[in-house]
Wavefront OBJ file of the C-alpha trace (Angstrom):
o trace
v -0.272 -0.447 0.026
v 2.910 2.903 0.935
v 3.910 1.433 -2.082
v 1.044 3.005 -4.678
v 1.031 5.113 -2.168
v 3.850 7.419 -3.820
v 3.063 5.375 -7.064
v 0.003 6.944 -7.791
v 0.865 10.165 -6.324
v 4.160 9.977 -8.809
v 0.991 8.965 -12.135
v -0.546 11.857 -11.460
v 2.275 14.711 -11.045
v 2.769 14.068 -14.567
v -0.060 13.459 -15.075
v -0.629 17.976 -14.722
v 2.267 17.855 -16.743
v 5.074 18.667 -12.952
v 9.062 17.950 -13.523
v 9.580 17.984 -9.437
v 7.461 16.395 -6.745
v 8.783 16.670 -3.056
v 7.536 13.758 -0.525
v 7.213 13.717 3.722
v 7.599 10.441 5.347
v 4.606 9.421 4.620
v 2.661 6.678 6.365
v 5.435 6.488 8.720
v 3.862 9.390 11.246
v 0.426 8.693 13.813
v 0.059 5.708 11.153
v 3.104 4.866 12.801
v 4.819 2.294 9.882
v 8.590 2.406 10.863
v 10.620 4.520 8.881
v 13.422 1.588 8.398
v 10.910 0.377 6.654
v 9.198 1.876 5.168
v 12.510 3.314 3.077
v 13.541 0.509 0.824
v 10.105 0.431 -0.771
v 9.931 4.489 -0.538
v 13.546 4.077 -2.708
v 12.197 0.928 -4.992
v 8.886 2.814 -5.772
v 10.819 5.697 -6.921
v 13.549 4.963 -8.649
v 10.941 2.274 -10.675
v 8.570 4.609 -12.247
v 11.580 7.150 -12.968
v 13.935 3.997 -14.358
v 9.749 3.066 -16.778
v 10.266 6.771 -17.266
v 8.845 10.396 -16.810
v 8.420 13.577 -16.874
v 8.576 13.523 -13.110
v 11.987 15.219 -13.468
v 13.013 15.344 -9.369
v 11.678 13.535 -6.872
v 12.227 15.657 -2.973
v 12.225 13.713 0.351
v 11.033 16.670 2.356
v 11.777 15.526 6.527
v 12.074 18.548 9.163
v 14.987 17.665 12.746
v 16.166 14.974 12.857
v 15.042 11.295 14.597
v 13.455 8.480 12.473
v 12.248 10.660 9.603
v 16.053 12.450 8.862
v 17.205 8.226 9.121
v 14.184 6.932 6.888
v 14.843 10.377 4.147
v 19.137 9.093 4.787
v 18.148 5.469 3.991
v 15.859 5.814 1.280
v 18.916 8.013 -0.107
v 21.558 5.850 -0.225
v 19.880 2.657 -1.358
v 19.259 4.780 -4.397
v 21.448 3.529 -7.535
v 23.445 5.858 -8.070
v 22.715 6.059 -12.155
v 20.103 7.942 -10.256
v 21.995 10.077 -9.057
v 20.894 14.006 -9.585
v 16.991 12.825 -9.532
v 16.251 11.929 -6.057
v 16.911 15.116 -2.855
v 17.113 14.352 0.570
l 1 2 3 4 5 6 7 8 9 10 11 12 13 14 15 16 17 18 19 20 21 22 23 24 25 26 27 28 29 30 31 32 33 34 35 36 37 38 39 40 41 42 43 44 45 46 47 48 49 50 51 52 53 54 55 56 57 58 59 60 61 62 63 64 65 66 67 68 69 70 71 72 73 74 75 76 77 78 79 80 81 82 83 84 85 86 87 88 89 90
């Protein structure tokens, strides 16, 4: 379900002609999805959409502060393929 959220959001962004999009750490707050489990799901989903081809050129993971949400963003960024650098930002 988490992957679907990101995939559908990226599709909507492309359908509306957006070239960039920013995401918070979806579901890791009040819904309690563990950030360390969310990070690989997020990075793999974003990467698969970008590789498949989309109008979206840049994806940003927007987090504030420190702790689990910063760890989420760093983990997602770190697991992103080197060849895709320049398209995912934290």
